[in-house]
Structures are given as structure tokens and as C-alpha cells.
N, C-alpha and C positions, 0 to 999 in steps of 0.2 A: 409615275414618271415625272421627274422634276424638270421644269423648264430651265434652260441655261439662264443665268442671271442677266438682266438688262440694267445697265448703269447709265445714268445721265447726270448732268450738273444743274443744280438750282442756284442761280446767280445772286439771289437776294431773298430776304424774308417774303417779299411780295411774290416772287416766283413760287416759293413753297406754298403760300396761301392760295395762289391761283391753281396750282396742281391739286391741292387738297379739295378745293371747290369742285374741280372737274371730276375727281374721283368720287366725291361724296354724292354727286348727282346720279351716279349709277348704282349706288349701294342699296341693298334690300335686307330685311331681316335674315339672319343666318350668315351674312358676310362678315368675315373676321380678318382684321388687319393686325399683324404683329409688327410693332414698331421697335426696331433695334437701333442701338447707337449709344455712345457715351453721353454723359451728362452734358447738356448744352449743344447737342448735335442737331436739334430741330424737331425731335419727336413730339413734344408737347405743342409746339407752334403749329405743326402739321395737324395734330388732332384738334386743337382749339379752332383752327381755321375751317376744318371740315365740319365740325359740329355747328359753328356759328353760321356757316353757309346753308345749313338745313333748318335752322330755327325760323319759326313764323315771326317771332318777336325777338330781336337780338338781346342777349343777356350775357353776363359775365360767365366765362368758362374757366374756372380755376383748375390748377393742376391737381390731380387726385393723389399726390404724393402722400398726404397724411390721411385722407379719407379712404384710400385704396380704390374706391369706385365712385364715380359720379355718373348718374343716369339722367338722361335728357329725353323728354318727349318731344318729338318733332313730327310735322305732318307726314314725313316719309316713314318713320319708324322710331322705336325707342333706341337710343344709342347709349351704350355702356362704354365709358372711358375709364380704363383701369391702369393703375400703376402698381406693379407687383414687386417693386424694388425691395420693400421692407419685409416681404414674406420669406419664411424660411422652410416651409413644408407644404407639400402638395395638398395636404388635408385642409390647410387654410384657404386654398383656392376653392375647394369644394364648399366650404362653409360660406363663402361669399355668394354662392349661387351662380357663379360664372359659367359653369358647364351647362346649366339650363339656359342661360342667356345666349349661349352659342347658337341655339336653335330659334330663339324668339326675337333677338335684337341684332343691331349692327354693333360689333364689338371692336374697339380700338384698344390694343393692349401694349403698354410700355413694359419693358423688361420681360419679354415673353419667355426667355430661357427658364424662368421660374415655373412655367407650366409643366415642364418635364414631360411625363407620359400623357398628360392631359392636352397636349398641343394638338389642335384639330388638323387633320390632313388637308382639309379644304381651305385653310387659311392662306393668305398671301403675306409674304414677309417684305417689309420695307426697311432697309438698313441705311441709316443716315450716318454720314461721316463728314466732319468738318474739314475744310481745306486748310492744310497747315500753312499755306502761304498767303491766303487772302481772307480777310475778315468778312463774314456774311455769306460766303459761298459754301454750299453743301453738295456732297456727292451722294446720290441716292441709288441704291441697288435694289431692284425688285426681283423676287423669285416666288415661284408657286408650283404646285403640281396639278391643281384643278384647272381644266381648260376654260373655265369662265373668266379667268383673270385678265388675259390680254385686253379684252374689250372693256371690262370694268375699270382697269387701271389706265385706260386711254393712252397706251404707250405709243400709239401711232400718230398722235396729234401733235 
């Protein structure tokens, strides 16, 4: 059963970073966030902010556009940040070891439509959309089927 989407506005990059930090604090291995949106919509900023908020020692968090996967060891869990934009076949995803990471790491996946039949049912989807009228504003739509997500996404705060 899919939850009706919940949509709200992030008024600045700082709002996005704050939301990412709140969500990150509740994530555990096996949690998967699917980050949707056009280029420049805030997916990487959200992922970078979430990852940095969980690091014991802050470090640079580059976009995984060219490496496809960046893995980070944090006190909370290993985090896999994936950018699937350049992949063309589901077999490439399996070669990355991503399906195993679904069980053992926190996974943040940009361009999740590339997962096709490998998309985990337990994942939450965060769809970012730029505001056509105001620079810096993002509209975020959250959807999920697993009942764990409302609390983890902190949508009541």
C-alpha cells in the first residue's frame, strides 16, 4: 500500500540541509532513499548534507556522477551515495554491488528510475522540483509504502 504523497517547500539550501540532517539522524542500515528530480533540483545537495551530518570528521562529499558510487564510513553506518544517471542496463547496477548494499548500508540513490525491477519496495522516494518562479526554492514530495517512513522522514516536525 503506497502512502499518498506528502509535499512541502524547502525555502533555501539551508532548509534542504536542515531537513537532510533531521532525516539522517533516524536512518539505519537497510534504509534506502530514492532521490528523484531534474539536474539542479537539489538531490546532491540533500545527499551531501545528510552524509556530512553523520560524519565523525567532516570531509568533502563529491557528487558520484563519474564514480557512480561513493561509500562513506560513519559512526551510524556505511552510507552509499549512488548516481545512476550514466548507467544503461540493470546488470550494471548488480555489478556495482548495490543490491547487497541495500541490506547492509544506508543507500542514497540519484536517478533511481535506472533501478527498474531492482527498486526495493521498502525505499522512500524523495522527488525534488525547482520552483519556476523563485531561485533557491525547492518543492519536495515524499512517498513510500513501508510504514517505517513517516517517523524516519520526520514529516510531522
